C-alpha positions, 0 to 999 in steps of 0.5 A, a space after each residue: 355269648 353265642 349266635 344262639 344264646 338266650 333261647 331259653 327265654 322263649 321256653 326253647 332249648 339252646 341250639 348247639 352250632 356243631 349240631 346244625 349241620 351234623 349228621 343224625 345217623 353219624 350222632 347215633 353212631 357215635 353215641 352207640 360206640 360210646 356207650 358200648 365202650 363204658 358197658 365193655 368189661 375186661 373180659 371183653 378185651 380178651 380172646 383165647 388164644 391157641 397154643 401147642 406146647 413146645 415141649 409136649 406138644 400138647 394143644 391148649 388156650 390161654 388168654 391173651 389181649 386183642 391186638 389193637 383193642 387197649 389204649 397206652 396212657 403212659 408210663 412209670 418211671 421204671 417203664 411199666 406200661 399203663 392202660 386205659 381198659 386193663 393191666 395187660 401184664 396179668 396176661 403176659 405169661 404162657 402156661 402149659 397146663 399139661 407139662 408145666 412149660 412157661 414163659 412171656 408170650 414173646 419167648 414161648 417158642 424160643 427154647 432149645 431141645 437140651 432145654 425141653 429135656 430140663 423142662 420134662 426132668 424138672 417142671 413137668 414131674 408132679 406138675 398140676 394147674 388148672 387154666 383159671 376160668 374168666 379173667 386172670 385176677 392179680 394173684 392168678 397172674 403172679 402165680 403165672 409168673 412164679 411159674 414162669 421164672 421156675 421154668 427159666 431157673 430149670 432151662 438156665 435161662 440168661 440173666 436179662 431173661 430172669 431180670 425181665 421176668 422179675 420186674 414185669 412180676 414186679 410192676 404186676 405186684 405194684 398193680 394188685 396194690 393199686 387194687 386194694 381198697 383202703 378200709 377193707 378187712 386185712 388192707 394194711 397187711 395186704 399193702 405191706 405185704 405187695 410193697 415187700 414181694 415189689 421190692 423183691 422183685 425189682 431187686 431181683 431185676 436190678 441184680 439180675 440186670 447188673 450181671 447181664 450187662 457185665 457178660 451179654 450183648 445188646 439186645 436185653 430181653 429185647 431192650 437196647 443198650 440206653 433203655 437197659 441203662 436207664 432202668 438199671 439207673 432208675 431201680 438203683 435210685 430206688 435201692 439206695 444206689 445213688 452213685 450207681 444211677 448218677 454214673 448211668 445218668 450222666 452217661 445216658 445225657 451225654 450220649 447223643 446216640 442214645 434213645 431221646 425218649 430214653 435221655 428225657 427221662 433220664 433228665 427227669 430222673 436226675 432232677 428227682 434224685 437232686 430233688 430227693 438229695 435236697 430235702 
């Protein structure tokens, strides 16, 4: 029972204590901000960023997510990030519409002269692409990952970077699957195709990370050793390589120098694997 409860018997509205000394203007501002947040569309979180292609020097624009405009709300077992407002993975890849050079935004400017020559010889000839208008659909995003991967192959990119592209493509395909509406025409076929494509991408990522672990040194596509080992463990468990996953998990849990967050995830993964084997 509150101090002002029961006032409805006088035909009066209940007085809320948190409103007694509240600033009406501040309350209006908060309500307005909340209303604006509810009305925001995906496009409101995007900007057209200007790029200069390092291969052909063409100036163009590509959509990217405004910095600090979205909120991370969690991640999947394989570290796929989840944001409240939109799926940022759709805007990871930058594509030059003129020559076809494409990569993740984080590595777009990192290309050597010898690699530029390979892009011109293997990608640019016959390349044609039109930047999508408005927000990118999942199909738009997947096509951009495909173009980026073709570039990675053409310039003989290192294994960790190719694997990382496959990983993020797999995450994006998972995002597409989550938007499919049950009961719509073709739902079962579309869902099956998404699962097959996601598995193919993640299997390639696993193989690529394993290869990188044997011949590269950290960082691997920006990841430290413990993060890479955790990812390999998750993907190995997914594809039935329990021995590989268990060995990596045990090493991570016992490694006091490993990232604490990754060690905790490794413990959770161990519990899931044990529970799966028991069932």
